C-alpha positions as CSV (number, residue, x, y, z in Angstrom):
1,M,178.3,52.8,116.7
2,R,179.7,56.3,118.1
3,Q,181.7,56.5,115.1
4,F,179.0,55.9,112.7
5,K,176.7,58.5,114.6
6,I,179.6,61.1,114.5
7,V,179.8,60.5,110.5
8,M,176.0,60.7,110.0
9,T,175.8,63.9,111.8
10,I,178.8,65.2,109.8
11,S,177.0,63.9,106.4
12,V,173.6,65.8,107.2
13,C,175.5,69.3,108.0
14,L,177.4,68.9,105.0
15,C,174.1,68.2,102.9
16,F,172.7,71.4,104.6
17,C,175.4,73.2,103.4
18,I,175.4,72.0,100.0
19,I,171.7,73.0,99.7
20,N,172.1,76.3,101.1
21,L,175.3,77.2,98.4
22,H,173.1,75.8,95.8
23,A,170.0,78.2,96.8
24,E,172.6,81.2,97.2
25,S,173.8,80.2,93.5
26,Q,170.1,80.1,92.4
27,E,169.8,83.9,93.3
28,S,170.0,86.5,90.3
29,P,172.8,89.3,90.9
30,E,169.8,91.7,90.9
31,D,168.4,89.6,94.1
32,K,171.7,89.6,95.9
33,K,172.0,93.4,95.4
34,I,168.7,94.1,96.7
35,K,169.2,91.8,99.8
36,Q,172.7,93.7,100.4
37,Q,171.0,96.9,100.2
38,E,168.3,95.7,102.5
39,G,170.8,94.5,105.2
40,L,172.8,97.8,105.2
41,V,169.6,99.9,105.1
42,A,168.2,97.8,108.3
43,E,171.9,98.3,110.0
44,Q,171.8,101.8,109.3
45,T,168.1,102.1,110.7
46,Q,169.1,100.3,113.9
47,T,172.4,102.4,114.6
48,K,170.9,105.8,113.5
49,G,167.3,105.4,115.0
50,K,165.7,106.4,111.6
51,F,162.8,105.2,109.5
52,N,163.5,102.1,108.0
53,P,162.9,102.2,104.0
54,A,162.9,98.5,103.4
55,D,160.1,98.3,105.8
56,C,158.1,101.0,104.8
57,F,158.4,100.1,101.1
58,G,157.3,96.5,101.5
59,K,154.4,97.8,103.8
60,V,153.3,100.1,100.7
61,W,154.1,97.5,97.9
62,Q,152.0,94.8,100.0
63,I,149.0,96.8,101.0
64,I,148.4,98.0,97.3
65,N,148.7,94.4,96.1
66,E,146.1,93.3,98.5
67,E,143.7,96.2,98.5
68,F,144.0,98.4,95.3
69,W,140.7,98.1,93.5
70,D,141.7,97.0,90.7
71,L,143.0,93.5,90.3
72,N,145.0,94.1,87.4
73,F,146.5,97.5,88.5
74,N,145.2,99.2,85.8
75,G,147.4,97.4,83.4
76,L,150.5,97.6,85.3
77,D,153.0,94.9,86.2
78,W,153.0,95.6,89.8
79,K,155.5,92.8,90.6
80,D,158.1,94.3,88.3
81,A,157.2,97.9,89.8
82,G,158.3,96.9,93.1
83,K,161.7,95.4,91.5
84,R,162.4,98.6,89.8
85,Y,161.6,101.4,92.3
86,R,162.8,99.1,95.5
87,P,166.7,99.6,94.7
88,K,165.8,103.6,94.3
89,A,163.8,103.8,97.4
90,L,166.6,102.1,99.6
91,M,169.4,104.5,98.5
92,V,167.8,107.7,99.6
93,K,169.0,109.8,102.5
94,D,165.7,110.8,104.1
95,H,162.1,110.0,104.3
96,E,161.0,113.3,102.2
97,S,163.2,112.1,99.5
98,F,161.7,108.1,100.0
99,A,158.4,109.5,99.4
100,V,159.1,111.1,96.1
101,I,160.7,107.8,94.8
102,V,157.5,105.9,96.2
103,N,154.9,108.4,94.8
104,Q,156.8,107.8,91.1
105,M,155.9,104.1,91.6
106,L,152.3,105.2,92.7
107,A,152.0,107.4,89.8
108,E,152.4,104.5,87.3
109,L,148.9,103.2,88.5
110,K,147.8,106.1,86.9
111,T,144.7,106.6,89.4
112,S,143.7,109.5,92.0
113,H,143.3,108.5,95.6
114,T,146.9,106.8,95.9
115,Y,149.7,108.7,97.6
116,Y,152.2,108.2,100.3
117,Y,152.0,110.9,102.5
118,T,154.6,112.1,105.0
119,K,154.6,114.7,108.1
120,W,156.6,117.2,105.4
121,D,153.8,117.3,103.2
122,P,150.9,119.8,104.4
123,D,148.2,117.2,102.8
124,Y,149.3,115.0,105.7
125,Y,147.4,116.8,108.3
126,I,144.3,117.8,106.8
127,I,143.6,114.2,105.3
128,Q,144.3,113.0,109.0
129,V,141.3,115.5,110.2
130,V,139.1,113.9,107.8
131,F,139.5,110.4,108.9
132,G,138.7,111.5,112.3
133,K,142.3,112.4,114.0
134,R,141.3,115.8,115.2
135,D,144.3,116.6,117.4
136,S,146.4,116.7,114.2
137,H,148.7,120.0,114.5
138,R,151.6,121.6,113.0
139,N,153.5,124.8,113.0
140,G,152.9,127.4,110.3
141,I,151.5,130.8,109.6
142,G,148.3,130.3,108.1
143,V,148.5,130.0,104.1
144,V,147.9,127.4,101.8
145,T,150.3,127.0,98.9
146,K,150.9,125.4,95.8
147,N,153.8,124.1,94.4
148,I,154.4,125.3,90.7
149,D,157.6,124.5,89.2
150,G,159.5,124.5,92.6
151,R,157.7,127.8,93.7
152,H,155.2,128.0,96.4
153,Y,152.4,130.3,95.6
154,V,149.7,131.2,98.0
155,I,146.2,130.3,96.9
156,A,144.7,131.0,100.4
157,V,145.4,133.2,103.3
158,L,143.3,131.8,106.2
159,K,141.6,134.3,108.3
160,S,143.0,136.1,111.4
161,S,146.3,134.4,110.7
162,S,149.8,135.7,111.4
163,A,150.1,135.6,107.3
164,E,147.2,137.6,107.0
165,K,148.3,140.1,109.9
166,A,151.7,140.2,108.2
167,G,150.5,141.5,104.8
168,I,150.9,138.1,102.8
169,V,147.9,138.1,100.1
170,L,146.5,135.6,97.5
171,G,149.2,134.9,94.8
172,D,152.3,136.0,96.5
173,W,155.4,133.6,96.0
174,L,157.1,132.9,99.2
175,V,160.7,132.8,98.5
176,E,162.6,132.2,101.6
177,V,162.2,132.1,105.6
178,E,165.1,133.1,107.5
179,G,167.5,132.8,104.4
180,Q,166.6,129.2,103.3
181,P,164.2,128.5,100.7
182,F,160.5,128.2,101.3
183,H,159.1,124.8,102.9
184,P,155.4,124.9,103.8
185,I,156.5,122.3,106.8
186,R,160.1,122.7,107.5
187,A,160.3,126.4,107.4
188,F,158.2,126.7,110.6
189,E,159.3,123.2,112.2
190,N,160.1,123.7,116.0
191,K,159.8,127.5,115.7
192,A,156.4,127.9,117.1
193,G,156.2,131.6,118.8
194,Q,159.2,132.9,116.7
195,E,159.2,135.9,115.0
196,L,160.4,135.0,111.4
197,E,161.7,137.0,108.3
198,I,160.0,135.9,105.1
199,I,160.8,137.0,101.6
200,I,157.8,137.3,99.1
201,Q,157.7,138.5,95.4
202,R,154.6,139.9,94.4
203,G,155.2,140.2,90.5
204,T,157.2,138.7,87.9
205,A,160.2,141.1,88.8
206,E,162.7,140.5,91.5
207,A,162.5,144.2,92.2
208,T,158.9,143.3,93.7
209,R,160.2,141.4,96.5
210,Q,159.7,142.3,99.9
211,K,161.0,141.3,103.6
212,L,158.1,140.7,106.2
213,K,157.9,139.8,109.7
214,V,155.7,137.0,110.5
215,I,155.0,134.8,113.8
216,S,155.1,130.8,113.4
217,V,152.0,129.3,115.6
218,D,151.7,125.8,116.7
219,R,147.9,125.0,116.0
220,K,145.4,121.9,115.1
221,E,144.9,121.8,111.4
222,E,141.0,121.8,112.3
223,D,141.0,125.0,113.9
224,W,143.5,126.4,111.0
225,L,140.8,125.5,108.1
226,G,137.8,124.9,110.3
227,N,137.8,128.7,111.5
228,D,138.4,129.8,108.1
229,S,135.3,128.2,107.0
230,Y,133.5,129.9,109.9
231,A,135.0,133.2,109.3
232,S,134.6,133.0,105.4
233,V,130.9,133.3,105.7
234,K,130.2,136.9,104.5
235,T,127.6,139.0,102.6
236,I,129.2,140.0,99.3
237,E,127.7,143.2,97.7
238,Y,127.9,143.7,93.7
239,K,125.9,146.2,91.8
240,G,123.2,146.6,94.1
241,H,122.9,142.9,94.7
242,R,123.7,140.9,97.7
243,F,124.8,137.5,98.1
244,A,126.0,135.1,101.0
245,Y,129.6,133.3,100.4
246,V,131.1,130.3,102.2
247,R,134.2,128.4,101.4
248,L,134.3,124.5,102.7
249,W,137.6,122.9,102.6
250,W,136.5,119.6,103.0
251,L,132.7,117.7,103.3
252,R,132.8,115.8,106.4
253,G,132.1,116.3,110.2
254,M,130.0,119.1,112.0
255,T,132.5,121.8,111.7
256,M,131.9,122.1,107.7
257,K,128.1,121.3,108.3
258,Y,128.0,124.4,110.8
259,A,129.9,126.6,108.4
260,L,127.3,125.7,105.7
261,E,124.8,126.4,108.1
262,D,125.9,129.9,108.8
263,G,126.0,130.4,105.0
264,I,122.5,129.5,104.7
265,Y,121.0,131.6,107.1
266,R,122.7,134.5,105.5
267,A,121.6,133.5,102.2
268,N,118.1,133.6,103.4
269,E,118.7,137.2,104.3
270,T,120.0,138.1,100.7
271,E,119.4,136.8,96.9
272,G,121.5,133.9,96.9
273,I,124.6,131.8,98.1
274,I,127.9,131.0,96.5
275,I,129.4,127.8,97.9
276,D,133.3,127.7,97.3
277,I,134.7,124.0,97.1
278,R,138.1,124.7,95.3
279,D,141.2,123.0,96.7
280,G,141.3,121.5,99.9
281,V,140.4,117.4,100.3
282,G,137.0,115.7,99.3
283,G,135.4,114.1,102.0
284,D,132.2,112.2,102.0
285,Y,129.7,111.8,99.0
286,G,128.1,115.3,99.6
287,Y,124.4,114.2,100.2
288,E,124.3,116.0,103.6
289,F,125.9,119.3,101.6
290,I,122.9,119.4,99.2
291,A,120.1,118.3,101.1
292,P,119.1,121.7,102.7
293,F,118.7,122.9,99.2
294,Q,116.4,120.2,97.9
295,Q,113.6,122.1,99.7
296,Y,113.2,123.9,96.6
297,G,109.4,125.1,96.1
298,L,108.7,124.9,99.6
299,G,110.6,127.7,100.8
300,E,113.0,128.0,103.8
301,I,112.3,126.0,106.8
302,T,112.9,127.1,110.5
303,V,113.5,125.1,113.5
304,E,113.1,126.8,116.8
305,S,114.5,125.4,120.1
306,I,112.8,126.4,123.1
307,Y,114.8,126.6,126.4
308,R,113.7,127.9,129.9
309,D,115.3,131.1,129.5
310,R,116.0,131.5,125.8
311,R,114.7,130.6,122.1
312,E,117.0,129.9,119.0
313,K,115.9,129.7,115.5
314,V,118.0,127.6,113.0
315,I,117.0,128.0,109.2
316,T,117.4,124.4,107.9
317,G,116.4,125.2,104.2
318,C,117.2,127.4,101.4
319,D,115.3,127.9,98.0
320,K,117.4,130.8,96.9
321,P,119.6,130.6,93.8
322,V,123.4,128.7,94.5
323,V,126.5,129.0,92.5
324,V,129.2,126.6,93.0
325,L,133.0,127.6,92.6
326,I,135.1,124.5,91.4
327,N,138.4,123.9,89.9
328,G,141.2,121.4,89.5
329,G,141.6,121.1,93.4
330,S,138.0,120.1,93.7
331,R,138.1,116.3,94.3
332,S,136.4,113.0,95.6
333,G,133.4,114.1,97.5
334,K,133.4,117.9,96.4
335,E,133.0,116.4,92.8
336,A,130.2,114.5,93.7
337,L,128.4,117.3,95.5
338,A,129.2,119.3,92.2
339,Y,127.5,116.9,90.2
340,F,124.3,116.6,92.4
341,F,123.9,120.3,92.1
342,K,124.4,119.9,88.0
343,K,122.4,116.9,87.9
344,T,119.3,118.4,89.9
345,G,119.5,121.8,88.3
346,R,119.7,123.1,91.8
347,G,123.3,124.9,91.4
348,V,125.5,126.6,88.7
349,L,128.8,125.4,88.4
350,V,131.5,128.3,87.8
351,G,135.1,127.9,87.6
352,E,137.6,125.1,85.9
353,R,137.0,121.5,85.0
354,T,137.3,119.2,88.0
355,A,140.1,116.7,88.5
356,G,137.7,113.8,87.7
357,Y,138.3,111.8,90.8
358,T,135.0,110.8,92.3
359,A,136.2,107.8,93.9
360,G,136.9,106.5,97.9
361,G,140.0,105.6,99.5
362,N,141.7,104.4,103.0
363,K,144.4,105.5,105.0
364,R,146.7,103.0,106.2
365,Q,149.4,103.9,108.5
366,I,152.8,103.3,107.7
367,S,155.4,104.5,110.0
368,E,154.8,107.0,112.8
369,D,155.3,109.7,110.3
370,S,153.7,108.6,107.2
371,F,150.5,106.8,105.9
372,L,149.2,105.6,102.6
373,Y,146.5,106.9,101.0
374,L,144.9,104.2,98.5
375,L,142.1,103.9,96.1
376,C,139.5,101.3,97.3
377,W,136.3,102.0,95.2
378,L,134.9,104.1,92.5
379,Y,131.5,106.0,92.5
380,E,129.1,106.2,89.7
381,S,126.1,108.1,89.6
382,Y,122.9,107.8,87.5
């Protein structure tokens, strides 16, 4: 009886082994290669303490698979895309290079509001502010740049920033920082309070290059751009005419609403207002940002707050002419706002064609240093 039990046990073990060998034989060479890569990456991750590419890629693929707005993925075979890009993503050496591969895959969806952001991308910080993370911060000098063919050009110099104090202006090509190629994040990482040498080029010829001294500052993203919107409010005088001006970096929260209120207050003392919604990010639909201008024909509306020791007046309406500045960087909620002004005839649009991205997205955390922003719905206006 005992010998019978031993024989049965051995038989069962042999069956399991045969089944496992058969399963392994059914795996394609490609599947085996992927598993080997994932195992190697996981081992390196545990030993070096780095991010886990296999885990991050799996999360990105699965979230898109379950939450992307179009069940047909805009005609893309999403499973095939995952198989094609996974090996590439697992072979990169750092998170920033990993993001490049992942975003190449996401680009095949041919849509907006779908991007993998890491902490080495400036938009990583401003998008977090829009989604309520007000303590999002980074080191920098107070410029907004645009990467054109590998060169970082200044598209905005923030008010009272160290870049402004150093003499950096719109259109400058930022070439190097401390002898290294300029990078909007890495160039200033862990260098808060330090005076750095930056080389800029202001023209097509290399002879126009200049060396400037600039101080890196650790500051909240909301303060960088929020304060710039407040400080942007001004009166522009041109050929005997006077107009108010305000720049809005995004359309959500009280920071931008207060900036617009300041612009409206000044507009009611001049002949009109210029609202600059170029670049930055979108935000909400924009209803609250056009509402003060829908009092057309009624004149301005003044609300007075009476305290025991003072009185404060706020002008909430504006019946003056409106010009809205737009470009290819005006997206999402900003495009909706531009459309409202155009549709109602309440404002004139000036600039470049917008991106065509009137849609809404959600933010999904992938790792400590990254998140996925994905398209979840489209807007239609009538």
